[in-house]
Backbone of each chain as ProteinMPNN parsed JSONL, in Angstrom:
{"seq_chain_A": "MELKSLLDTTIVFERSIVGFEHLRSFRLERVEADLPYSMLVSEEDEQFGFIVISPFDVYPDYEFSLPAQVKQEMRIEKPEDVLVLSIVTIRQPFSESTINLLAPLVLNVRTGAGRQLILQGTEYQVKASLFPLRDGGEGHAHSEP", "coords_chain_A": {"N_chain_A": [[8.177, -11.43, -11.433], [10.222, -11.753, -9.717], [11.901, -10.934, -6.851], [14.564, -10.722, -6.442], [15.697, -9.66, -8.75], [15.309, -7.018, -8.439], [16.754, -6.184, -6.321], [18.906, -3.908, -4.755], [18.775, -2.109, -6.867], [17.708, 1.031, -8.244], [14.53, 2.203, -7.38], [11.924, 4.005, -8.621], [9.465, 6.038, -7.385], [7.271, 7.689, -8.924], [4.918, 8.954, -8.267], [5.186, 9.078, -5.635], [5.265, 7.569, -2.321], [2.352, 7.35, -0.502], [1.926, 10.281, 1.323], [4.576, 10.874, 1.53], [5.788, 12.839, -0.177], [8.182, 14.083, -0.72], [10.052, 12.142, -1.11], [11.31, 10.122, -3.576], [12.968, 8.208, -4.652], [14.007, 4.935, -4.151], [15.547, 1.986, -2.68], [15.749, -1.516, -2.757], [16.568, -3.644, -0.17], [17.807, -6.694, 0.931], [17.665, -8.198, 4.062], [18.083, -10.541, 5.578], [18.922, -13.528, 4.112], [17.355, -15.83, 4.359], [14.883, -15.1, 5.228], [11.628, -13.688, 4.537], [11.461, -10.928, 4.495], [12.146, -7.605, 3.303], [13.937, -4.531, 2.997], [12.857, -1.383, 2.15], [14.595, 1.188, 1.241], [15.077, 4.677, 1.462], [16.699, 6.533, -1.035], [17.235, 9.116, -0.871], [17.265, 9.725, 1.763], [18.889, 7.933, 3.863], [18.279, 7.002, 6.381], [15.716, 6.454, 6.376], [13.118, 4.262, 5.915], [11.094, 1.442, 4.814], [9.761, -1.596, 6.03], [9.196, -4.352, 4.074], [7.171, -6.939, 2.561], [6.247, -9.747, 0.55], [2.818, -9.784, -0.03], [1.601, -12.151, -0.617], [3.045, -14.069, 0.649], [2.1, -13.955, 3.173], [-0.671, -13.897, 3.048], [-1.865, -16.194, 1.16], [-4.098, -16.233, -0.493], [-4.538, -13.699, -1.316], [-5.573, -11.17, -3.566], [-5.877, -8.956, -6.379], [-6.932, -6.86, -9.078], [-4.987, -5.3, -11.514], [-5.545, -2.07, -12.488], [-6.241, -1.112, -15.884], [-5.391, 1.376, -16.635], [-3.311, 1.906, -14.826], [-1.511, -0.106, -15.518], [-0.855, 0.741, -18.042], [0.253, 3.303, -17.578], [2.423, 2.57, -16.002], [3.828, 1.1, -17.709], [3.501, -1.697, -17.803], [3.661, -4.763, -19.188], [3.434, -7.519, -19.151], [2.569, -10.241, -16.894], [4.929, -11.07, -15.605], [6.378, -8.795, -15.347], [5.654, -7.599, -13.041], [6.012, -6.937, -9.577], [4.695, -7.383, -6.418], [4.529, -5.799, -3.337], [4.046, -5.436, 0.198], [3.647, -2.971, 2.71], [4.981, -3.232, 5.928], [3.963, -2.75, 9.272], [5.578, -2.362, 12.215], [4.743, -3.437, 15.395], [4.399, -3.344, 18.99], [3.61, -5.923, 21.232], [5.761, -7.719, 18.884], [4.199, -9.635, 17.677], [1.833, -8.402, 17.165], [2.142, -6.972, 14.904], [1.449, -5.424, 11.716], [0.239, -5.623, 8.294], [-0.087, -3.865, 5.287], [-2.707, -4.338, 3.345], [-4.478, -3.003, 1.807], [-3.26, -0.97, 0.414], [-1.11, -1.775, -1.627], [2.348, -1.985, -2.769], [3.197, -1.594, -6.033], [5.446, -2.802, -8.304], [7.418, -2.345, -11.209], [9.449, -4.628, -12.458], [11.028, -4.543, -14.645], [11.403, -1.898, -15.434], [11.892, -0.537, -13.105], [10.023, 1.1, -11.979], [7.802, 2.299, -9.487], [4.783, 2.178, -7.532], [2.396, 3.199, -5.105], [-0.55, 1.68, -4.727], [-3.96, 2.351, -4.19], [-6.384, 0.197, -3.397], [-9.578, -0.224, -4.9], [-12.967, -0.733, -3.992], [-12.699, -3.016, -2.276], [-12.367, -5.32, 0.493], [-10.078, -5.456, 1.82], [-7.717, -4.73, 4.429], [-6.03, -1.874, 5.864], [-4.596, -2.375, 8.071], [-3.904, -5.305, 8.39], [-3.326, -8.42, 10.033], [0.065, -9.362, 10.497], [0.803, -11.817, 11.201], [-1.283, -13.903, 10.67], [-2.234, -16.528, 11.149], [-0.44, -18.208, 12.489], [0.159, -18.617, 15.849], [1.481, -16.332, 18.077], [2.115, -17.091, 20.628], [1.034, -15.454, 22.449], [-1.552, -15.756, 22.473], [-3.195, -14.633, 20.556], [-4.994, -15.04, 17.756], [-5.409, -13.801, 14.855], [-7.957, -13.173, 12.444], [-8.55, -11.545, 10.376], [-8.031, -10.435, 6.906]], "CA_chain_A": [[7.82, -11.553, -10.024], [11.409, -12.033, -8.914], [12.371, -9.824, -6.027], [16.016, -10.665, -6.572], [16.113, -8.82, -9.86], [15.173, -5.606, -8.069], [17.586, -5.865, -5.167], [19.995, -2.956, -4.93], [18.619, -1.201, -8.001], [16.888, 2.171, -7.84], [13.117, 2.131, -7.71], [11.432, 5.382, -8.603], [8.03, 6.231, -7.167], [6.982, 8.989, -9.516], [3.822, 9.59, -7.54], [5.585, 8.959, -4.239], [4.521, 6.726, -1.392], [1.367, 8.295, 0.04], [2.346, 11.033, 2.501], [6.02, 11.147, 1.484], [5.953, 13.447, -1.484], [9.554, 14.536, -0.953], [10.926, 11.0, -1.37], [10.911, 9.469, -4.823], [13.807, 7.122, -5.114], [14.219, 3.946, -3.101], [16.33, 0.811, -3.036], [15.312, -2.695, -2.003], [17.693, -4.379, 0.409], [17.444, -7.892, 1.678], [18.428, -8.172, 5.305], [18.488, -11.922, 5.858], [18.58, -14.277, 2.911], [16.376, -16.901, 4.56], [13.595, -14.565, 5.685], [10.959, -13.055, 3.401], [11.374, -9.467, 4.611], [13.169, -6.755, 2.713], [13.853, -3.152, 3.443], [12.787, -0.4, 1.074], [15.327, 2.306, 1.845], [15.086, 5.892, 0.657], [18.037, 6.916, -1.488], [17.419, 10.53, -0.524], [17.474, 9.782, 3.209], [19.206, 6.535, 4.178], [17.709, 6.649, 7.677], [14.292, 6.345, 6.189], [12.779, 3.086, 5.138], [9.922, 0.633, 5.144], [9.936, -3.043, 5.961], [8.203, -4.855, 3.121], [7.091, -8.391, 2.375], [5.238, -10.085, -0.437], [1.568, -10.093, 0.673], [1.234, -13.544, -0.898], [3.727, -14.899, 1.649], [1.312, -13.906, 4.406], [-2.038, -14.265, 2.666], [-1.748, -16.818, -0.167], [-5.293, -15.989, -1.308], [-4.619, -12.261, -1.628], [-5.654, -10.893, -5.002], [-6.513, -7.738, -6.878], [-6.56, -6.731, -10.481], [-4.287, -4.067, -11.803], [-6.336, -1.31, -13.458], [-5.593, -0.949, -17.188], [-4.747, 2.688, -16.615], [-2.052, 1.783, -14.082], [-0.624, -0.917, -16.355], [-0.405, 1.584, -19.145], [1.143, 4.352, -17.068], [3.658, 1.988, -15.474], [4.374, 0.312, -18.819], [3.502, -3.11, -17.441], [3.194, -5.455, -20.386], [3.116, -8.91, -18.861], [2.55, -10.509, -15.45], [6.287, -11.209, -15.071], [6.939, -7.456, -15.095], [5.131, -7.035, -11.796], [6.291, -7.45, -8.243], [3.824, -6.724, -5.446], [5.026, -5.841, -1.962], [3.2, -4.71, 1.141], [4.364, -2.304, 3.805], [4.766, -3.827, 7.25], [4.066, -1.837, 10.415], [6.026, -3.09, 13.395], [4.085, -3.019, 16.633], [4.831, -4.059, 20.189], [4.65, -6.891, 20.879], [5.927, -7.959, 17.454], [3.117, -10.494, 17.167], [0.722, -7.519, 16.792], [2.528, -6.222, 13.71], [0.428, -5.474, 10.666], [0.638, -5.518, 6.888], [-1.075, -3.045, 4.574], [-3.217, -5.047, 2.165], [-5.321, -2.093, 1.013], [-2.447, -0.106, -0.444], [0.133, -2.483, -1.959], [3.324, -1.348, -3.648], [3.301, -2.303, -7.299], [6.731, -2.457, -8.907], [7.725, -2.902, -12.515], [10.827, -5.103, -12.305], [11.749, -4.263, -15.879], [11.759, -0.475, -15.54], [12.2, 0.036, -11.802], [8.992, 2.059, -11.577], [6.993, 1.829, -8.373], [3.638, 3.005, -7.175], [1.517, 2.668, -4.059], [-1.893, 1.652, -5.278], [-5.008, 2.18, -3.18], [-7.365, -0.658, -4.061], [-10.957, 0.255, -4.855], [-14.003, -1.755, -3.89], [-12.238, -4.265, -1.66], [-12.502, -5.373, 1.946], [-8.746, -5.579, 2.43], [-7.454, -3.758, 5.482], [-4.749, -1.179, 5.964], [-3.893, -3.019, 9.187], [-4.179, -6.74, 8.507], [-2.297, -9.032, 10.87], [1.235, -9.904, 9.797], [0.88, -13.231, 11.582], [-2.715, -14.185, 10.78], [-2.622, -17.871, 11.582], [0.485, -18.716, 13.49], [-0.041, -17.953, 17.135], [2.759, -15.889, 18.609], [2.29, -17.507, 22.007], [0.306, -14.53, 23.307], [-2.96, -16.128, 22.434], [-3.981, -13.867, 19.596], [-5.036, -15.591, 16.407], [-6.249, -12.882, 14.078], [-8.527, -13.825, 11.285], [-8.805, -10.607, 9.29], [-9.279, -9.799, 6.555]], "C_chain_A": [[9.035, -11.751, -9.128], [11.899, -10.809, -8.167], [13.866, -9.614, -6.238], [16.47, -9.684, -7.647], [16.018, -7.332, -9.524], [16.116, -5.2, -6.935], [18.713, -4.926, -5.559], [19.942, -2.173, -6.241], [17.707, -0.065, -7.531], [15.448, 1.99, -8.311], [12.551, 3.544, -7.581], [9.912, 5.395, -8.453], [7.682, 7.62, -7.681], [5.884, 9.726, -8.761], [4.048, 9.527, -6.035], [4.735, 7.957, -3.468], [3.625, 7.685, -0.625], [1.855, 8.963, 1.328], [3.828, 11.393, 2.503], [6.411, 11.719, 0.133], [7.393, 13.872, -1.785], [10.516, 13.39, -1.26], [10.448, 10.236, -2.599], [11.73, 8.227, -5.097], [14.231, 6.221, -3.956], [15.079, 2.797, -3.616], [15.849, -0.343, -2.172], [16.543, -3.417, -1.47], [17.184, -5.581, 1.18], [18.298, -7.92, 2.939], [18.962, -9.564, 5.648], [18.004, -12.777, 4.699], [17.456, -15.29, 3.125], [15.033, -16.398, 5.104], [12.965, -13.739, 4.569], [10.919, -11.52, 3.442], [12.489, -8.758, 3.851], [12.959, -5.355, 3.252], [13.847, -2.263, 2.212], [13.372, 0.891, 1.653], [15.307, 3.5, 0.9], [16.508, 6.218, 0.238], [18.321, 8.374, -1.165], [17.701, 10.697, 0.971], [17.639, 8.353, 3.718], [18.602, 6.059, 5.507], [16.244, 6.243, 7.558], [13.953, 5.111, 5.357], [11.498, 2.414, 5.583], [10.328, -0.836, 5.104], [8.831, -3.55, 5.042], [8.282, -6.374, 3.005], [6.095, -8.642, 1.246], [3.941, -10.443, 0.303], [1.149, -11.55, 0.486], [1.939, -14.514, 0.054], [2.909, -14.982, 2.933], [-0.122, -14.371, 4.154], [-2.012, -14.859, 1.25], [-2.95, -16.542, -1.078], [-5.456, -14.53, -1.728], [-4.696, -12.058, -3.133], [-6.265, -9.53, -5.268], [-6.173, -7.643, -8.346], [-6.008, -5.33, -10.716], [-5.101, -3.286, -12.839], [-5.548, -1.064, -14.756], [-4.803, 0.356, -17.25], [-3.363, 2.639, -15.957], [-1.033, 0.996, -14.902], [0.0, -0.056, -17.456], [0.611, 2.624, -18.65], [2.469, 3.791, -16.573], [4.351, 1.106, -16.507], [4.556, -1.163, -18.42], [2.88, -3.869, -18.606], [2.793, -6.892, -20.128], [3.215, -9.167, -17.363], [3.953, -10.576, -14.839], [6.945, -9.855, -14.789], [6.651, -6.977, -13.682], [5.636, -7.738, -10.547], [5.407, -6.665, -7.282], [4.433, -6.893, -4.052], [4.065, -5.074, -1.066], [4.053, -4.13, 2.249], [3.956, -2.934, 5.132], [4.869, -2.728, 8.306], [4.419, -2.662, 11.641], [5.308, -2.543, 14.619], [4.629, -3.838, 17.78], [3.622, -4.642, 20.894], [4.671, -7.148, 19.372], [4.788, -8.769, 16.847], [1.907, -9.669, 16.725], [1.014, -6.729, 15.522], [1.511, -6.413, 12.596], [1.044, -5.304, 9.277], [-0.483, -4.776, 6.162], [-1.52, -3.745, 3.285], [-4.024, -4.125, 1.265], [-4.492, -1.271, 0.021], [-1.099, -0.753, -0.751], [1.075, -1.622, -2.803], [3.439, -2.211, -4.9], [4.6, -1.841, -7.973], [6.863, -3.097, -10.276], [9.199, -3.311, -12.483], [11.679, -4.771, -13.533], [12.263, -2.816, -15.92], [12.174, 0.144, -14.21], [11.201, 1.087, -11.359], [8.173, 1.461, -10.439], [5.827, 2.751, -8.112], [2.888, 2.36, -6.014], [0.093, 2.814, -4.566], [-2.894, 1.569, -4.126], [-6.137, 1.419, -3.865], [-8.778, -0.109, -3.864], [-11.902, -0.944, -4.712], [-13.514, -3.076, -3.328], [-12.4, -4.168, -0.147], [-11.133, -5.427, 2.628], [-8.445, -4.408, 3.35], [-6.085, -3.095, 5.354], [-3.91, -1.87, 7.054], [-4.322, -4.475, 9.327], [-3.04, -7.355, 9.321], [-1.144, -9.577, 10.023], [1.396, -11.393, 10.102], [-0.54, -13.758, 11.77], [-3.064, -15.55, 11.38], [-1.734, -18.406, 12.687], [0.298, -17.93, 14.781], [1.312, -17.614, 17.728], [3.007, -16.308, 20.039], [1.571, -16.585, 22.963], [-1.189, -14.785, 23.26], [-3.819, -15.316, 21.504], [-3.91, -14.537, 18.225], [-5.978, -14.723, 15.599], [-6.784, -13.58, 12.856], [-8.779, -12.859, 10.133], [-7.774, -10.801, 8.191], [-10.392, -10.821, 6.445]], "O_chain_A": [[8.895, -11.899, -7.914], [12.26, -9.793, -8.76], [14.364, -8.489, -6.216], [17.468, -8.979, -7.495], [16.574, -6.491, -10.23], [16.256, -4.016, -6.629], [19.386, -5.128, -6.57], [20.958, -1.633, -6.679], [17.013, -0.201, -6.523], [15.185, 1.67, -9.47], [12.694, 4.189, -6.541], [9.18, 4.843, -9.275], [7.789, 8.606, -6.952], [5.91, 10.95, -8.63], [3.167, 9.895, -5.258], [3.652, 7.559, -3.897], [4.088, 8.722, -0.149], [2.16, 8.282, 2.307], [4.289, 12.131, 3.374], [7.239, 11.166, -0.591], [7.781, 14.005, -2.946], [11.666, 13.628, -1.628], [9.313, 9.763, -2.645], [11.235, 7.284, -5.714], [14.739, 6.681, -2.933], [15.307, 2.656, -4.818], [15.574, -0.163, -0.985], [17.45, -3.758, -2.229], [16.25, -5.484, 1.975], [19.507, -7.692, 2.887], [20.14, -9.733, 5.964], [16.825, -12.754, 4.347], [16.694, -15.583, 2.204], [14.148, -17.198, 5.406], [13.674, -13.156, 3.749], [10.398, -10.889, 2.522], [13.617, -9.244, 3.768], [11.944, -5.046, 3.875], [14.714, -2.371, 1.345], [12.731, 1.587, 2.441], [15.497, 3.355, -0.308], [17.424, 6.184, 1.06], [19.468, 8.82, -1.178], [18.301, 11.686, 1.39], [16.658, 7.654, 3.972], [18.438, 4.859, 5.725], [15.628, 5.759, 8.507], [14.441, 4.945, 4.239], [10.903, 2.775, 6.598], [11.123, -1.26, 4.265], [7.662, -3.208, 5.221], [9.301, -6.996, 3.304], [5.198, -7.831, 1.018], [3.957, -11.313, 1.173], [0.436, -12.114, 1.316], [1.487, -15.644, 0.243], [3.009, -15.951, 3.684], [-0.699, -15.127, 4.934], [-2.121, -14.13, 0.264], [-2.828, -16.611, -2.301], [-6.412, -14.181, -2.42], [-3.968, -12.701, -3.889], [-7.064, -9.023, -4.481], [-5.225, -8.277, -8.811], [-6.504, -4.336, -10.187], [-5.326, -3.778, -13.945], [-4.338, -0.838, -14.723], [-3.717, 0.431, -17.825], [-2.396, 3.228, -16.44], [0.139, 1.363, -14.981], [1.195, -0.125, -17.743], [1.682, 2.794, -19.233], [3.51, 4.435, -16.698], [5.344, 0.446, -16.203], [5.596, -1.776, -18.662], [1.724, -3.646, -18.964], [1.914, -7.429, -20.803], [3.863, -8.41, -16.641], [4.147, -10.185, -13.687], [7.948, -9.782, -14.079], [7.31, -6.067, -13.179], [5.68, -8.966, -10.475], [5.372, -5.435, -7.323], [4.801, -7.997, -3.651], [3.36, -4.173, -1.52], [5.048, -4.721, 2.669], [2.777, -3.14, 5.419], [5.756, -1.877, 8.241], [3.665, -3.542, 12.055], [5.274, -1.334, 14.846], [5.24, -4.888, 17.58], [2.666, -3.906, 21.139], [3.711, -6.832, 18.67], [4.452, -8.617, 15.673], [1.049, -10.169, 15.997], [0.203, -5.898, 15.113], [0.807, -7.422, 12.538], [2.197, -4.901, 9.122], [-1.666, -5.026, 6.392], [-0.81, -3.743, 2.279], [-4.232, -4.428, 0.09], [-4.96, -0.925, -1.063], [-0.07, -0.343, -0.213], [0.655, -0.668, -3.458], [3.739, -3.402, -4.826], [4.818, -0.647, -8.18], [6.47, -4.246, -10.48], [10.087, -2.459, -12.482], [12.907, -4.727, -13.453], [13.377, -2.541, -16.367], [12.747, 1.234, -14.188], [11.49, 1.882, -10.464], [7.885, 0.264, -10.431], [5.868, 3.941, -8.423], [2.759, 1.138, -5.944], [-0.397, 3.919, -4.801], [-2.695, 0.797, -3.188], [-6.767, 1.925, -4.793], [-9.119, 0.402, -2.798], [-11.649, -2.022, -5.249], [-13.868, -4.139, -3.837], [-12.55, -3.082, 0.413], [-11.042, -5.442, 3.855], [-8.847, -3.27, 3.104], [-5.133, -3.664, 4.819], [-2.684, -1.936, 6.966], [-5.022, -4.834, 10.275], [-1.915, -6.856, 9.293], [-1.36, -10.176, 8.97], [2.043, -12.127, 9.355], [-0.959, -14.029, 12.896], [-4.089, -15.691, 12.048], [-2.199, -18.973, 13.675], [0.285, -16.699, 14.769], [2.18, -18.476, 17.869], [4.02, -15.918, 20.62], [1.491, -16.874, 24.157], [-1.977, -14.112, 23.925], [-5.043, -15.302, 21.638], [-2.843, -14.579, 17.614], [-7.196, -14.891, 15.652], [-6.141, -14.47, 12.299], [-9.171, -13.277, 9.043], [-6.692, -11.303, 8.495], [-11.533, -10.461, 6.153]]}, "seq_chain_B": "MLILSRKRGQSIMIDDNIEIVITAIDGDQVKIGIAAPREYAVMRKEVLDDVKANNQTAVSTKETMKQLTQWVKDRSAE", "coords_chain_B": {"N_chain_B": [[-11.785, 27.941, -1.054], [-14.288, 26.931, -3.277], [-17.723, 27.355, -2.936], [-20.733, 25.918, -3.761], [-24.26, 25.999, -4.277], [-26.488, 23.315, -4.618], [-29.223, 21.377, -5.906], [-31.083, 18.292, -5.432], [-30.316, 16.023, -8.0], [-29.048, 17.874, -9.525], [-25.965, 18.974, -11.071], [-22.344, 19.332, -10.953], [-19.713, 20.48, -12.908], [-16.32, 19.679, -13.522], [-13.835, 20.961, -15.346], [-14.391, 19.68, -18.626], [-14.818, 17.067, -18.267], [-15.287, 15.827, -15.827], [-17.918, 14.94, -13.843], [-20.005, 15.765, -11.175], [-22.64, 14.662, -9.407], [-25.496, 15.358, -7.457], [-27.201, 12.911, -5.998], [-28.975, 12.034, -4.031], [-30.518, 13.268, -1.06], [-30.528, 13.023, 2.372], [-31.393, 13.963, 5.339], [-28.531, 14.548, 7.217], [-26.977, 13.362, 5.374], [-25.548, 12.929, 2.188], [-25.867, 11.67, -1.069], [-23.595, 11.136, -3.589], [-22.863, 11.169, -6.983], [-20.184, 10.347, -9.089], [-18.681, 10.967, -12.099], [-15.904, 10.282, -13.772], [-12.917, 10.365, -15.784], [-10.876, 7.384, -16.134], [-8.258, 7.79, -15.243], [-8.379, 9.292, -12.996], [-8.233, 8.807, -9.618], [-10.771, 8.053, -7.512], [-11.84, 8.423, -4.257], [-12.989, 7.967, -0.843], [-12.059, 10.473, 1.46], [-11.186, 9.656, 3.975], [-10.082, 7.171, 3.529], [-7.714, 7.646, 2.123], [-6.44, 9.188, 4.065], [-6.127, 7.281, 6.06], [-4.329, 5.478, 4.85], [-2.167, 7.145, 4.542], [-1.58, 7.813, 7.235], [-0.991, 5.286, 8.187], [1.261, 4.648, 6.648], [3.01, 6.498, 7.712], [3.297, 5.586, 10.334], [4.556, 3.26, 9.762], [7.171, 3.713, 9.06], [10.469, 2.663, 9.239], [13.617, 1.629, 10.689], [16.798, 0.11, 9.886], [17.6, -1.087, 12.153], [15.22, -1.722, 13.564], [14.304, -3.569, 11.79], [16.204, -5.586, 12.09], [15.655, -6.373, 14.691], [13.1, -7.394, 14.379], [13.562, -9.548, 12.568], [15.201, -11.109, 14.138], [13.458, -11.772, 16.183], [11.537, -13.233, 14.763], [13.089, -15.401, 13.993], [13.87, -16.474, 16.512], [11.416, -17.23, 17.409], [10.604, -19.171, 15.584], [12.407, -21.038, 16.204], [11.655, -21.998, 18.593]], "CA_chain_B": [[-12.653, 26.866, -1.561], [-15.521, 27.38, -3.936], [-18.925, 26.742, -2.375], [-21.866, 26.04, -4.683], [-25.518, 25.375, -3.844], [-27.063, 22.416, -5.614], [-30.389, 20.613, -5.469], [-31.044, 16.903, -5.873], [-30.37, 15.857, -9.45], [-28.211, 18.851, -10.215], [-24.567, 18.553, -11.217], [-21.233, 20.277, -11.05], [-18.701, 19.99, -13.847], [-14.943, 20.139, -13.375], [-13.467, 20.92, -16.764], [-15.549, 19.145, -19.341], [-14.802, 15.61, -18.221], [-15.626, 15.272, -14.512], [-19.234, 15.383, -13.423], [-20.375, 15.383, -9.817], [-24.09, 14.862, -9.35], [-26.14, 15.099, -6.163], [-28.252, 11.962, -6.368], [-29.993, 11.941, -2.98], [-30.226, 13.998, 0.178], [-31.35, 12.456, 3.437], [-30.881, 14.523, 6.586], [-27.163, 15.068, 7.078], [-26.226, 12.527, 4.443], [-25.736, 13.239, 0.779], [-25.282, 10.682, -1.979], [-22.971, 11.866, -4.686], [-22.381, 10.352, -8.09], [-19.024, 10.975, -9.716], [-18.275, 10.378, -13.37], [-14.595, 10.853, -14.11], [-12.062, 9.451, -16.553], [-10.209, 6.361, -15.321], [-6.973, 8.187, -14.653], [-8.611, 9.942, -11.711], [-8.59, 7.883, -8.543], [-11.802, 8.679, -6.679], [-12.025, 7.652, -3.028], [-13.321, 8.732, 0.351], [-10.842, 11.071, 1.996], [-10.718, 8.878, 5.136], [-9.264, 6.049, 3.056], [-6.399, 8.208, 1.838], [-5.874, 9.58, 5.365], [-5.749, 6.018, 6.708], [-3.127, 4.953, 4.201], [-1.104, 8.096, 4.869], [-1.234, 7.652, 8.655], [-0.351, 3.978, 8.342], [2.609, 4.757, 6.078], [3.845, 7.24, 8.646], [3.603, 4.7, 11.468], [5.351, 2.114, 9.286], [8.568, 4.088, 8.806], [11.329, 1.821, 10.058], [15.06, 1.68, 10.466], [17.375, -1.229, 9.748], [17.667, -1.623, 13.509], [13.921, -2.355, 13.818], [14.265, -4.727, 10.906], [17.026, -6.629, 12.711], [14.931, -6.878, 15.856], [11.992, -8.222, 13.891], [14.056, -10.808, 12.018], [15.679, -11.907, 15.275], [12.267, -12.271, 16.872], [10.938, -14.279, 13.914], [13.979, -16.571, 14.081], [13.756, -17.042, 17.86], [10.109, -17.846, 17.549], [10.508, -20.413, 14.813], [13.313, -22.002, 16.83], [11.027, -22.503, 19.823]], "C_chain_B": [[-13.928, 27.444, -2.152], [-16.725, 26.641, -3.341], [-20.091, 26.985, -3.333], [-23.1, 25.403, -4.063], [-26.061, 24.517, -4.975], [-28.292, 21.735, -5.036], [-30.228, 19.179, -5.956], [-31.173, 16.836, -7.396], [-29.5, 16.843, -10.208], [-26.734, 18.435, -10.164], [-23.593, 19.713, -11.119], [-20.26, 19.668, -12.046], [-17.336, 20.536, -13.449], [-14.3, 19.905, -14.736], [-14.665, 20.352, -17.523], [-15.623, 17.641, -19.2], [-15.089, 14.997, -16.842], [-16.969, 15.838, -14.095], [-19.533, 14.854, -12.027], [-21.849, 15.688, -9.675], [-24.624, 14.509, -7.96], [-27.312, 14.166, -6.459], [-29.337, 11.848, -5.296], [-29.549, 12.725, -1.754], [-31.15, 13.443, 1.244], [-30.778, 12.939, 4.77], [-29.477, 15.065, 6.389], [-26.321, 14.21, 6.138], [-26.58, 12.862, 2.992], [-25.139, 12.11, -0.05], [-24.829, 11.414, -3.237], [-22.513, 10.884, -5.753], [-21.227, 11.08, -8.768], [-18.694, 10.249, -11.012], [-16.986, 11.061, -13.791], [-13.806, 9.868, -14.948], [-11.268, 8.551, -15.618], [-8.939, 6.829, -14.644], [-7.135, 8.928, -13.33], [-9.017, 8.891, -10.68], [-9.576, 8.609, -7.639], [-11.978, 7.826, -5.429], [-12.457, 8.573, -1.894], [-12.025, 9.256, 0.971], [-10.295, 10.269, 3.174], [-9.806, 7.733, 4.703], [-7.836, 6.526, 2.804], [-5.695, 8.59, 3.141], [-5.362, 8.36, 6.13], [-4.43, 5.493, 6.172], [-1.937, 5.834, 4.565], [-0.631, 7.898, 6.307], [-0.511, 6.331, 8.866], [1.077, 3.995, 7.786], [3.533, 5.453, 7.06], [4.251, 6.381, 9.845], [4.582, 3.607, 11.044], [6.814, 2.441, 9.055], [9.487, 3.355, 9.78], [12.801, 2.046, 9.753], [15.559, 0.24, 10.326], [17.471, -1.916, 11.114], [16.368, -2.358, 13.868], [13.812, -3.647, 13.021], [15.041, -5.891, 11.522], [16.297, -7.246, 13.906], [13.8, -7.804, 15.431], [12.508, -9.57, 13.389], [14.572, -11.724, 13.136], [14.503, -12.554, 16.003], [11.625, -13.422, 16.09], [11.767, -15.564, 14.012], [13.838, -17.279, 15.433], [12.46, -17.82, 17.989], [10.029, -19.159, 16.783], [11.432, -21.475, 15.397], [12.684, -22.64, 18.064], [10.347, -23.84, 19.616]], "O_chain_B": [[-14.552, 28.336, -1.578], [-16.717, 25.413, -3.263], [-20.395, 28.129, -3.672], [-22.997, 24.375, -3.394], [-26.092, 24.933, -6.133], [-28.391, 21.538, -3.824], [-29.361, 18.88, -6.777], [-32.019, 17.5, -7.995], [-29.245, 16.667, -11.399], [-26.326, 17.643, -9.314], [-23.959, 20.886, -11.19], [-20.016, 18.462, -12.019], [-17.205, 21.704, -13.085], [-14.235, 18.772, -15.213], [-15.811, 20.524, -17.109], [-16.387, 16.987, -19.91], [-15.127, 13.774, -16.709], [-17.146, 17.053, -14.002], [-19.346, 13.674, -11.733], [-22.267, 16.839, -9.806], [-24.249, 13.495, -7.373], [-28.292, 14.566, -7.087], [-30.497, 11.591, -5.619], [-28.359, 12.827, -1.457], [-32.368, 13.388, 1.074], [-29.795, 12.388, 5.267], [-29.237, 15.915, 5.531], [-25.096, 14.324, 6.114], [-27.744, 13.048, 2.635], [-24.034, 11.646, 0.231], [-25.567, 12.187, -3.846], [-21.854, 9.888, -5.453], [-21.293, 12.289, -8.992], [-18.456, 9.042, -11.007], [-16.967, 12.247, -14.12], [-14.005, 8.658, -14.834], [-11.017, 8.9, -14.465], [-8.578, 6.322, -13.582], [-6.157, 9.166, -12.622], [-10.009, 8.182, -10.849], [-9.257, 9.652, -7.068], [-12.24, 6.628, -5.532], [-12.311, 9.793, -1.973], [-11.016, 8.552, 0.997], [-9.08, 10.2, 3.363], [-8.872, 7.369, 5.418], [-6.873, 5.885, 3.224], [-4.5, 8.346, 3.301], [-4.306, 8.402, 6.762], [-3.535, 5.115, 6.928], [-0.847, 5.342, 4.856], [0.57, 7.824, 6.568], [0.458, 6.256, 9.622], [1.988, 3.423, 8.383], [4.688, 5.062, 7.228], [5.389, 6.438, 10.309], [5.342, 3.091, 11.863], [7.624, 1.533, 8.871], [9.3, 3.422, 10.995], [13.17, 2.579, 8.707], [14.836, -0.715, 10.61], [17.431, -3.141, 11.22], [16.4, -3.467, 14.402], [13.308, -4.663, 13.499], [14.593, -7.037, 11.481], [16.315, -8.46, 14.109], [13.57, -8.851, 16.036], [11.96, -10.615, 13.74], [14.404, -12.942, 13.088], [14.553, -13.723, 16.385], [11.226, -14.437, 16.66], [11.223, -16.665, 14.101], [13.706, -18.501, 15.501], [12.404, -18.897, 18.582], [9.46, -20.137, 17.266], [11.27, -22.664, 15.126], [13.127, -23.693, 18.523], [9.775, -24.393, 20.556]]}, "name": "protein", "num_of_chains": 2, "seq": "MELKSLLDTTIVFERSIVGFEHLRSFRLERVEADLPYSMLVSEEDEQFGFIVISPFDVYPDYEFSLPAQVKQEMRIEKPEDVLVLSIVTIRQPFSESTINLLAPLVLNVRTGAGRQLILQGTEYQVKASLFPLRDGGEGHAHSEPMLILSRKRGQSIMIDDNIEIVITAIDGDQVKIGIAAPREYAVMRKEVLDDVKANNQTAVSTKETMKQLTQWVKDRSAE"}
C-alpha cells in the first residue's frame, strides 16, 4: 500500500486509462511532500497527466472488492501488493473539485502494473466531492456519495 | 452492425460462451440477461462514457497541480 515505493518508477497500464488508448506508460510524481496529492504523468507525453489521491484519504469508509479475475490478471497475490488511487478533476472554484470513486486506479506496487477499474454494482460516483466535509468557505458541504 | 430479430425468451450467442437473452419487453424498454465469463466486463454504455468523459476533463498539468496545492495550503492556514 506504500505510494512511496512507486514514486518515479514506470507504471504500465496495459489496458490504458479509459479513453486514452494511446498512452500506456506513466510515472507517479509527488509534488509536495506534506500533501496527499501526486501527479500521474504520461511517459509518452510529459505534458499529459492526472492529479491523483488515495480515495481513503478523502473517504475513509470507501471500499470495494477486487474481482478474482483482476487479481489474477494483475498478478496481485496479497493486499500489500495493491495501491488504490483516484483521479481528481480540478474545477473552479477549487472547492468544487471532484474525485472519481467509481473508476479507481488499481496499481500493483510489486510489478508496476496499473489498471482503471470500473466498479460494478456500487453507488459510488464518478464525480464525488474532493472536499466532502470540510467547508471551503463558499458554503457548500457536499454529502455524496 | 448485425441486426437480429428476437422474441421474449429467445437468445443470441456470441461464440459459444456469451449468451444474451431477451427476458422481458415492455413498451420501449427491454430487459436483457447476459451470461458471460468473468473476464468480460459488462456494463451500461453510459457508465463507460461517463468515466471516459470524466477522465478527459481530469487531464491536468503540473501547473494546475501547483495551484491546487497552493490553494489547499492557503486554506488550511486560514
